[in-house]
N, C-alpha and C positions, 0 to 999 in steps of 0.2 A: 682717021684723025690725023691732022697735020701737027707739025711741031708747035704752032701757035696755040692750037687747041689743048695740047698737052700742058703747055705753060699756064694757060688760063685755068685749067682744071687743077693744076698743082697749086696755084696761088689762091684759088677759091677755097680749096680744102684746107690750106694753111691758115688763111685768115678766119674762117669759121671755127677751126679748132683753137686758134689763138683766143678768139672771143670766149669760147667755152672754157678754156684754161683760166682766163681771167675770172669768169663766173665761178669756177671751182675754187679759186683762191678766195673769193669773197665769201662763199658758203663756208669754207674751211675756217676762215677768220672769224666769222660770226659764231660758228660752233665752238671755237676756242674761247671766244668772249663769253658765251653762255656757260662753258665749263668753269671758267675762272670766277665769274660772278655767281654761278650756281643759283640763278633766279628760280629755276623750275624744279630743282631737286629731284627726288625720287617719288613718283606717284604710285607706281606699281611695285610693291615690295617683293612680289614673286619674280619680277624681272628688274633687279636693281641697276643693271647697266643700261637699261632702256631709258635714257634721258634725252631730252631734245638736243642738248649739246653733243652727245655722242653720235646721234643720228646725223646731225649736220657735219660733224668731223668726218664720218665715214663716207657720206655722199659727196662731200667736197673733195676728199682725197681720191675717190674713184673717178670723179669727173676730171680732176687734174691729171691723173695718170693716163687715162684714155685720150684726153685732148693732147697731152704731150706727145704720145705715140703718133697721133694723127698729124700734128705739126711737123715733127721731125721726119716722119716717114714721107710726107708729101714734099717738104722743102729739099730734103736730101735725096729724094727718089729712091728710098731704101725699101726693098720689097719685104724684108723681114719685119720691119716696123709697121708697114702698111697692112700686112697680113695679121700681125698682132692686134692692130687697131680694129680690123675687120672682125676678128674672132671675139675680142672683148665686147664690141658693140653687139654682136650676135648673141652673146651670152646675156648681156644686159637686157636686150629686147625680149629674149625668151623668158628671163626672170620676171620682167614686167608683165608679160602675158600670163604667166603662171600665177603671179600674185593677184592680178585682176580677176582671174577665174576663181581662185580660192576665196578672195574677198566677196565675190558675188555668191558663190555656193554656200559659204559659211557666214554670211552676214548676220544672221540671227544669233548664232553661237558667239560671234565676235562681239556683238552688242552686249550679250549677257556677260561675257568674260570681262569686258571693259567696265561695265557697271559694277560687277562684283569686286574687281580690283580697286576701283575708285572708292567703293563703300568701305572696303577693308582699310584703305589708306586714310579715309576721313576719320576712322576710329583712332588713328595714331596722331591726330592733329595736335593734341595737347602734350603728347609724350615725346615727339620727335621734332626737333627744330627745322630740319630740312624739309620734312613733310609739311610743317606749318607754313614755311616760306613758299613752298610750291603751291599749296592751296590758296594762300593769300594772293599770289600772282595770278592764278587761274581765275579766281573769283573777281578780280578786277576786270577781266575780259568777259566774264560770263561763265555759266556752269556747263556741265556736260550736255544737258538737254538743249541749251542754246547753240553749242558747238555742233551738235548733231542736226539741229534744225537748219543752221547755216549751211552745213554740208549738203543736206537734201535740197535746199532751195537753190544752191549753186551747182548742183550736180551736172547740169548741161555745160557750164563753163569749165568745170573740172574735167569733164569728158573731152571737150574740145582741146584743152591744153594737153591732155594726155595723148590724144591722137596726133597733135602737132609735134610733140616730142618723139613719138614713134616714127612719124614721117621724116623728121630730121635725122633720126638714127638710120633709117633705111636709105636715105639719100647719102649719108656719110659712108655707109657700107658700099653703096653702088659706086660712089666716087672713088673710094679706096680700091675696089676691084678694077674699075676702069683704068685708073692710073697705074695700077700694078701690071695690067695687060699691056698698056701702052709703053711702059718701061721696057718690057720684053721686046716688043716690036721695034722700038727705037734702037735698042742695043743690037738687035739682029740686022737692022738696015744699015747701021754704020760699021758693022763687022766686029762687034765685041763679043 
């Protein structure tokens, strides 16, 4: 790989990670908005911290940190940041694969758990204002059965999106390793 290929790889990795960093900022902002307005409240009283706002804040923060490492590691040609980026992407990819396997294996138990949690929650409709607000918001979009039907009818599209995300992660990991190796070769060729 020549010097021009190294620069191209460096800038491609930088711009893609910059795009993901901006997406992470948007997801984080949306999560904060949901937390402030508390539209969805707590639906599962067994898991009170599992709210839509918290999920978006966590996912947005993770995307921002990983993309920041990719941006800075590529533009500064910093091997430590590139390897941190690679390791975090690898951990995320493995977690996604494990989660997909668990969801597939325990789909029936998960359906039962969600249905039981939502049934318990609906019994608190008149006694808890946040639960009432959450249920009112959800009912405006449709009930659990409709959400489940939507998920099953769009399963192919969800699968395609998931595979695309995994491919992007693998490409990011490959680019980070390639750039890391090229930094070594370039520094050896100029005598550093």
